[in-house]
N, C-alpha and C positions, 0 to 999 in steps of 0.2 A: 364487278367493274367490267365494262364493255371495252372492246378494242376496235380501233379503226380498221376497216377491212382493207384499206390500201397500205398504210404504213405501220400498223400494229401498235400505235401509241394508245395508252389508256385514255378513254374519253368518258364523259358523263353526258348523257342525253337529257336535255331539259327543255321545258316549254318557255319560249320567249314571250315578251310583253305583247307581241302581235298574235300569239297563240300557236305559232309554228314550233315544231320540235327541231332542235339543232344540237350538234355535238360541241362540247367544250372540253378543253384540255383538263384532265383530272388534276394535274399538278397546279398548285397555286403559282401566280406570277405577279411580280411587282408591276409588270406592264399590262396586266389584265384590265379589262373594261367591263366585266360582268361579275355580279354577285349572284351566287347560287343559293337558293333556299331549299332545304330538304323537305319536300312534300311528295306527293305521289301523283304524277311524276314530279321530279324536281322542277323548280321554276327559276329562270334566269332573268335578271333585271340589269339593264344597261346602267352603268355608273358613270356619271360625269366626272371629269378630272378633279373638280373642287370638292367632290363628295368622297373621294377615295380614302381619306384619312380616317373616316369613322364607319365605313361599311363592313369592315372585316376582310376575310380572304377574298382575293379577286382571281378570276380565271380568264383565259383567252379563248376566243372562238377557235375551234379546231380548224375551221376554214382558213384562218390566218396563219396557221403553223404547219399544216399538213403539206408535204411536198407534192401530193397528188390532188390537191383541192380542185384544180381546174377540171379534172376528169369528172367530178361530181356536180359541177355547175349545170343547172338546168337551162336549156335553150329558151330564149324569149320569143 
């Protein structure tokens, strides 16, 4: 399990539908919007609200929960 370099929380790095690697909270959350599939690397799929009841465990983007997320945001 990896840890966030800013806050120390456990995270899972997964490839998003767009192909980018992103951190997700390792802990499941009823407020989560991502389903993680165990692949190599793990794959994250965005889950719509009406799909949540059948997709299994959900996770939140760590950018939504990390107190230091703004420090990691890339300039446009």
